[in-house]
C-alpha positions in Angstrom: 0.0 0.0 0.0 1.4 3.4 -0.9 2.1 6.0 1.7 0.4 9.4 1.6 2.7 12.4 1.8 1.0 15.8 2.2 2.6 19.1 1.3 1.8 22.5 2.9 4.0 25.5 1.9 4.0 29.2 1.2 5.6 28.7 -2.2 2.5 29.4 -4.4 2.1 27.7 -7.8 3.5 30.3 -10.1 7.1 29.0 -9.9 8.5 25.5 -10.0 9.3 25.1 -6.3 6.4 22.7 -5.5 7.0 20.6 -8.6 10.7 20.3 -7.7 9.8 18.9 -4.3 7.4 16.4 -5.8 10.0 15.3 -8.3 12.5 14.6 -5.5 10.0 12.7 -3.5 8.9 10.5 -6.4 12.5 9.9 -7.5 13.1 8.3 -4.1 9.7 6.9 -3.3 7.8 6.4 -6.6 5.0 4.6 -4.8 4.1 7.7 -2.7 0.8 9.4 -3.1 1.3 13.1 -2.8 -1.5 15.3 -1.7 -1.4 19.1 -1.6 -2.9 20.7 1.5 -2.1 24.3 0.2 0.7 26.3 -1.2 -1.0 29.6 -0.6 0.0 30.3 3.0 0.9 34.0 3.1 4.6 34.4 2.5 6.7 33.7 5.6 3.7 33.8 7.9 4.5 30.9 10.2 1.6 31.4 12.5 -0.9 31.4 9.6 0.7 28.3 8.1 0.6 26.5 11.5 -3.2 27.1 11.7 -4.0 26.3 8.1 -1.9 23.1 8.3 -3.6 22.0 11.5 -7.0 22.6 10.1 -6.5 20.0 7.4 -3.8 17.5 8.5 -5.8 15.8 11.2 -8.3 14.5 8.7 -5.8 12.3 6.9 -5.4 8.6 7.6 -3.1 7.4 10.4 0.5 6.9 9.2 0.3 9.8 6.7 3.6 11.7 6.4 3.1 15.5 6.6 5.7 17.8 5.0 5.3 21.5 6.0 7.6 24.3 4.7 7.0 27.9 5.7 10.6 28.7 6.5 11.7 32.4 6.7 15.0 31.4 8.3 16.0 28.8 5.7 19.7 28.4 5.5 20.2 29.8 9.1 21.0 27.9 12.3 17.3 26.9 12.7 17.0 23.1 13.0 15.2 20.8 10.5 13.0 18.2 12.2 11.2 14.9 11.8 8.6 14.2 14.4 6.6 11.0 15.2 3.3 11.1 17.1 0.7 8.4 17.8 -0.9 9.2 14.4 1.5 10.8 12.0 5.0 11.7 11.0 6.0 15.3 10.3 8.9 16.9 8.5 9.3 20.6 9.0 11.6 23.4 10.1 11.8 24.0 13.8 10.1 27.4 13.9 6.7 26.7 15.5 4.9 25.6 12.4 3.8 22.4 14.1 2.6 24.1 17.3 -1.1 23.7 16.8 -1.0 20.0 15.7 1.5 18.9 18.4 -0.5 20.4 21.2 -3.3 18.1 20.2 -1.2 15.1 19.1 1.9 15.2 21.3 5.3 14.1 20.0 6.5 10.6 20.9 9.9 11.0 19.1 11.7 14.0 17.7 15.0 14.1 15.7 17.1 16.9 14.4 17.8 16.1 10.7 21.6 15.8 10.8 22.3 12.7 8.7 23.2 14.0 5.3 22.9 10.6 3.7 19.2 11.1 3.6 19.4 14.6 1.9 20.1 15.4 -1.7 23.8 15.4 -2.4 23.8 19.1 -3.3 22.0 21.2 -0.8 21.0 24.8 -1.6 21.1 27.3 1.3 17.8 28.7 0.0 15.8 25.6 -0.8 15.8 23.1 2.1 12.3 22.1 1.1 13.7 20.4 -2.0 17.1 19.3 -0.7 16.4 18.2 2.9 12.7 18.0 3.7 11.5 16.4 0.6 14.1 13.6 0.5 13.6 12.9 4.2 9.8 12.6 3.7 10.5 10.2 0.8 12.9 8.0 2.9 10.3 7.8 5.7 7.8 6.6 3.1 10.3 3.9 2.2 10.4 2.7 5.7 13.4 4.5 7.1 13.0 5.1 10.9 13.4 8.5 12.5 16.4 7.3 14.5 18.4 6.9 11.3 17.6 10.5 10.2 19.3 12.4 12.9 20.0 13.1 16.6 17.1 12.8 19.1 16.0 16.0 20.8 13.4 16.9 23.3 13.0 20.6 22.9 11.0 22.4 20.1 10.3 26.0 19.1 6.7 26.8 19.9 4.7 29.7 18.5 4.6 32.6 21.0 0.9 33.0 20.5 -1.5 34.6 23.1 -4.1 32.3 24.4 -7.8 33.1 24.9 -8.7 34.2 28.5 -11.8 34.1 30.7 -11.9 37.2 32.9 -13.4 37.7 36.4 -16.4 39.7 35.0 -17.3 36.7 32.7 -15.9 38.3 29.5 -13.6 36.5 27.2 -10.6 37.9 25.3 -8.9 36.4 22.3 -7.2 37.2 19.0 -7.7 36.7 15.3 -5.6 33.8 14.1 -6.7 33.5 10.4 -8.6 35.3 7.7 -9.8 32.8 5.1 -10.3 33.6 1.4 -14.0 34.5 2.1 -12.9 37.2 4.5 -14.2 35.2 7.5 -12.5 36.3 10.7 -11.4 33.1 12.6 -10.4 33.6 16.3 -8.6 31.5 18.8 -11.7 31.3 21.1 -12.9 27.7 21.1 -16.5 26.7 21.2 -16.0 25.2 24.7 -15.6 28.7 26.2 -19.0 29.8 24.8 -21.3 26.9 25.8 -23.0 28.7 28.8 -25.1 30.9 26.6 -25.8 32.0 23.0 -26.5 35.7 23.5 -22.9 36.7 23.6 -21.8 40.0 22.1 -18.7 39.9 20.0 -16.4 42.9 19.3 -13.6 42.8 16.7 -12.1 45.9 15.1 -14.8 48.4 14.4 -17.6 45.8 14.3 -19.8 44.1 16.8 -22.5 41.5 16.7 -24.9 40.0 19.3 -25.8 36.3 19.4 -24.3 33.2 17.9 -25.7 32.0 14.6 -25.6 28.5 13.3 -24.8 29.0 9.6 -23.3 31.5 7.2 -26.8 31.8 5.7 -28.2 33.3 8.8 -29.7 36.8 8.4 -29.8 38.8 5.2 -27.0 39.4 2.6 -24.6 41.9 4.2 -25.5 41.0 7.8 -22.6 40.5 10.2 -22.9 37.2 12.1 -20.9 35.3 14.7 -20.8 31.5 14.7 -18.7 28.5 15.6 -17.0 27.5 12.3 -15.9 24.1 11.1 -12.5 24.6 12.9 -14.4 24.6 16.2 -13.5 28.2 17.0 -15.5 31.5 17.1 -15.7 33.2 13.7 -17.1 36.5 12.6 -18.5 36.6 9.0 -20.7 38.6 6.7 -23.3 36.8 4.7 -22.1 37.1 1.1 -19.5 39.6 2.2 -16.0 40.2 3.6 -16.0 40.5 7.4 -12.3 41.2 7.8 -12.6 44.2 5.4 -15.7 45.5 7.0 -14.2 45.3 10.5 -10.8 46.6 9.4 -8.9 43.7 11.0 -6.2 41.2 10.3 -4.4 38.4 12.0 -3.5 39.4 15.6 -6.4 41.8 16.1 -8.0 41.6 19.6 -11.4 40.0 20.0 -13.7 40.5 23.0 -16.8 38.5 23.9 -19.2 39.6 26.7 
């Protein structure tokens, strides 16, 4: 049975970067099934990439190999990693890109990729995705164990992201962690923090809305709505519109719920 290898990057599809990575993988593990999660993460936005990757990777079959490259410090002293959890194996730079997924699916084994025998012979300082990460993912698909790929480590770089908070007066504060292509404002406030009632009032940017809706179709076209999205977090949306633009917010904006 072929092994699935997913790819998630900020490379876009205009250039040949993604195709080069796929070529390397298939040259080493021709049986691999490559699935694109996305290549449209905003350039060098590790936090955004971490959330987008987490929102998709957990729906793949157990034993999938996930290859993630959003790597602003490529060629620097930052480490390259392979990680094994109870469900998956991951190959990625050590920059926090795996933070969301590893908080839910804790690592059982982590190695720093130091064994050059499993890299391409010629390694570019600017394209570790092709020359280190892609061949390592392919070797994993061929049955190579993590222990052969590098030195074991027990420390990781984690995203320094603020967490939602419940305050003494009952209010909840959080932040915007993603704006999707529809302009929906996705926050880091999980549904579990909102179960006590449905008449919450949500403030984000210059917009506010009272009550939690069930679907994007609630209300009339142009109405601002708050709801629990498919990620399980509070979202603010506009029916058939762009909530982020209307509220004047981007990633990192503060959100209040009272």
